N, C-alpha and C positions, 0 to 999 in steps of 0.2 A: 142339508140333503147328506147324504152315507151311506156308501156300500163296498162290499168287499166282493172281488172277483178275481179268477184265477190270471194267473201273468201271463201265461203263456196262450192261455185261451185268448187272452185280449189283443193281445200279441197278432196270435196268428190272421187272424179277425179283420184289425186293424189293416194289417200289412194286404190283405186281402182284395181289400175296397183304395186303398191307396194309390193302387195304380188308376184310378180315372181323375185325379189330383194332377193339372197342368206347373208344370214346373212355374209360367206365367200365368196369373188370373187378370180377369177383368175386373173382378169385384173381391177385395183382401179376405174378406169371408171364405173364400171360395179355399185357403189357403188351411182350412181348419177341418176339421172330422168334425160333424154333428151328434152328440151323445143324447141319449134322452131313456131317461129310468120310469116305467110303467110295470106296477105291478110285479114288481123283481124279474123283470125280461130288460137289459140293457140295449135299446136300439142304436146303430150305428150307421152314421151314414157319411158319405163323400161323393162331392161332385165337381164338374166345369163349369155348370150352366146348361150345357147340352147334354149330358147324360149324369146320371145321378145313381147311383150303386149301396144300396144297405145291406145290412145284417142285424141279426141280435145273438143274444148271447145271454144263459141264467145268468144272475149272479148267487154269490153263496147267502149273502146276505144283505138286507137294504134298509134303510129308515129314512122314507118320503120320497112322493116325486118330484123329477124336475128333466128344465134342459139347459145345454151349456154347449158351446163351440171349445175345442180345444187346438193348438197349432197342431198340425198333422207332422211335421220335421220334428217339431221338439220331442210329443210322446213317443213316436217312435225310435227316436236316438235314444230316447231315456230308456225304454222297457226291454232295444233289443238285446240287453246285457244282460237284464233278472232273470233267475234260470227261476222253472218252475216252484211257485208260494203262492198264498194270499196277498193279493195286494188291496188295501184302504183309501176307496176315494172316501174325501170328506169334501164338499163343497159349499161354500159361504155364498148362498142363492143373489142376497145383497149387493155385495160387490165383485162376483163372481172370485174368489177364492180358491184355487184348489189344491188340496194337498195332499201326497199321495205316499201314505206308510206302507214301505216294507220292509223285511226281517233285518235289516242292517241299516236301516238310514229311514229318510225321506227326501221327496221334491215338495218344492212350492213352485205354483205357476199363474200365472193370470187367466182367467179362460175370457171367451167374448160373448157377446146377447146370443142368444140362438133365436131370437127375434127376425133378427138378420138374416137369417141363411134363407137363400130361397128354395120356396117347394118347388115339387116337382109337377109337372104339368099332369090332370086328369085328360083321361078320351072324352072323344065324345059318344054320342047315341049310336053311330055308325059304326062302333066298334068290333073286330070280326075279332074270333075265340079262336086258336088252336094249337093242340098239344104233339107234342113232338117228344120222344122219350131221349133224354140226356146221352147216352151214348151213338144213335142215330144222327144227334144234331151237332156233334166233337165229330162226328166222321163229314157233314157235310160241310163245317162248319171249314178242318181241318183242310180239305183238298181245293177248295176255292181262295182261300185269303189268299196265296201267296200271287192268283192271276189277277186280284183286282186292282183298278190304276193309279198313278195320281196323275189328275187331270184336271185342271183348274177350267179349264174353257167346256167340259164334260162333264159336270159333279155326278152326273150318273153312274160313269162308269166306275168310280171311286169304291164302291163295298160289293155288297153277294145279295143279289137279286133274289127273293124267296118266291119263287111259282105256285102257286096255292091251287089244286086241283081238288076234283072229289073220288080221286083216285089217285094222288102221289101227291107229293111235293118235291120242289126240283131247288137244287143251290146253283146258282148261277157266276160267273163271276170273268172277265175278259177286260183286258188293258188293248185290244185292238190288231196286238198281237200273239197274243194266247188266249184260250177260250178254257174253260173246265165248264161242265153240266153235269152234275151228280145229282140221278134224278130214285128216291128211293119211294118204295111201294110201301112202307109197312109204316107210313104218317101219311093223311090227308085231310083235307079242309072238308067245313060243312055247304062251303061254296066256293066258286074262281076266285082266287083274290090275292095280293101282290103287294110286297113291300120291298124299297132297297136302307137293309141294314150296315151304315156306314162302318168305314173298314176299325176304326178305335174300339167302339164297343164290342164289334165281331172279336176281338184280339183277347178285350177282358172274357168273354163267354168263352173263348181258348183254353184261357186262363182255369177258368173258375170248371167250366164242364168236367173233365177229368176226375175231379173229387164226388160228382153229385151222381145220386142216385135215381131210379126214377124219369116223371117226365116233368119236362118243361110246358108250361104253362103261356101262352105268347097272346097278349092283346094288344092289335095295335087299329090305330085310324089314319087318315089321309096325313099326320104330320108326325103322332110320337106310337115310338112301342114301347108294353111291359114285358119283358122277360121274369118267371116267378121261376125260380127254381127253389129246392128243396134248402137251400141253405141261406138263400142271397134273393134279391130283387133288384132289375136294375129296368131303370125308364131313360129312355134315348128320345134323342130326336131324327126323325127318318132323312134320306135323303128325296126330296120331290121332284118327280120328273117320270117321265115315259122310258122305259127300259126299252133297246132298240132288241125287234124280234133276231133272237139268234139262234133260233132253226134257222132259219133263211142262210144262215154261212157254215153249217154246216155237211162239206159235200156228201152227197148220198150211195153218187155210184162209185165206188174205190177200188178196179180189178186187181190193183197191186198189194198185197196184203204180204207181211214180210212177219214172221213169228217169232220173237228171239228171248235169250235169257235178261229180265230189265238188269238184273244186278251187274252182269260180266257187260250189257252196254253201257252202264253206265262208269266203270271204270275206265273203258277205252275212250268215251269220248273225254274223259277227265284227261287224261294221260295225253291224248293227241290235240287237245282243246290246247295246250300250255303252247302251242304253236303256232298256231290261229291269230290272224293280223289284231292286236288290242283292241281297232278303231270297229271293227265289223262283230268279232267272236265266229267268223263265219265257218264253218265245216259240212263239208261234203261226204254224203254219202250214195257209196255207186253199188247199188243192187245187181244180181247178176245168180246165177239159177244155188240156191242152195249158201250162199254168201254173202256178206256185205262188204265194204270196204269200208271205209272211213278215214279220210286226209284235211290236212287242214296248212295251209301255209301264209308265211308275213312274209310278202314280198320287199319290204322295210330293212328286214335285217338278214334278207334270205335265208330265213330257217322254212323248214317242210318236215311231216309225221305222218305216215299213215300206217294202217292196221286194219286186219281180215280179220271178220269175226263170220263162225258158220252160224247158219238162221233156218230157217226155214222159208224157201219163198224159189216160185216155182213161173215166175211170170217173166214178160221183157226186160231185158236189163235196162236199168234206167239211172239217172242220178237227179239227186237234187240238192239242196243247200239248206241251213238251217241256224239259227242262233247257236252256239252252243251251250251259254249260260241258261236260254228259254228252254231246250231241252230235255239239259239234267233237270233243270227245276222241273218241271214235267215228271219223267220218270220218278225221282224222289217222292214226289207227291202220289203216288201211287203203290199198292202196297203186294199186286202180286205179282209171283216169280216170272211169270213170261206175260209179255206184253204184246200186242200186234200194233204192226205201224201198219194205217191203210192208209196207201195211196193211188191218186187219179192220173196231174202228170207233175214236172215240175214246177209251175207255174197256181199250181193250185195248194190250198192247205191238206198240211198231212194230219191224219183223225189217229188219234194213240190211245188205246183201250185196252185193260184186261183181259190174256187169254181165257183166264175161268174171271166171270162175274159173279161176285157173294151173291147170297139169296136178297131176290129181293131187292136188290139194286140194280143200277143201270150208272156206272160210269165212262164220261166219254170226256177226252183232251183233245185238244184240237190246238197245229203250232204252222202261222202264217211259213214260208217259205222267204229265201233271200235269194236273190238270184244270183246264177254263177258266170265267171266269164267264159266259159268254155263250153 
């Protein structure tokens, strides 16, 4: 088997799918890329047994079809330093000896039997089909991913929950301290359905989607999901279990509403949080008419800081405590110039929403408060 392929084209495709490969794999074959040549198209696959990512590119010239596996680390390191030029692969299908010829030299390496490579699972007959625009899906994953948990006792919290109805699709993530609910009305399902996407495949999609145009096709059943993009296809195991009722934890009646410039608030929080206790990262927000005082102190080191910002607020004076790192994370994952912080009382969660929602979107973030000493 022989084929000629662009060096940079091959490297960029292999690099994109290599993110799925674990540093330590249960099966040695999973340290490899699977390469399959069929009718002038080279199909490339990487897997960690739970998530399989594949892509394809056209070869310049080919003689014969076939399949083989090759060490991912070796081939990536070898291709990284080769500038754009045609690469000629010659594969002896009997002993899997691979020769790669380029302008000034050649590589020789031994492949592995492609039949050992695990096959991605097929979906059951009850599979659900949904279509989402790539930019919409990227926005939903980007906003929600940071709020996912790392909780061995509650694995359902370790992913992004896709709540699909006939009117909208909602991306939800929560770690028990913060919660993101990102609802989009530009995509919907044909029926009510839901699944929980684990953190790793969600991160892979986050890296692939910025280069994608058009729609993402999602097919899923109770155990697995298939994401079909323009240039990539990902099959992944879903998190099984029932996601908590996220709407029940969102306070509905929040009389205290603060409107403030998002970037200005982030900068102030970063400055003041330097002086907060390293153990708790507690910062205190004291609200009064049209101003907000941000303060922090570390009693152990006798340090403190406070800063006053102008805002729009007409309610009663009140104080509430938050973990500064969580609040900064939430503000960083919103894009609006101004945000509204909705509060009920110091013991209930704060709701943070963009002052102006993007069209056909409803974004809400929630942060649990911390107890204040005074």
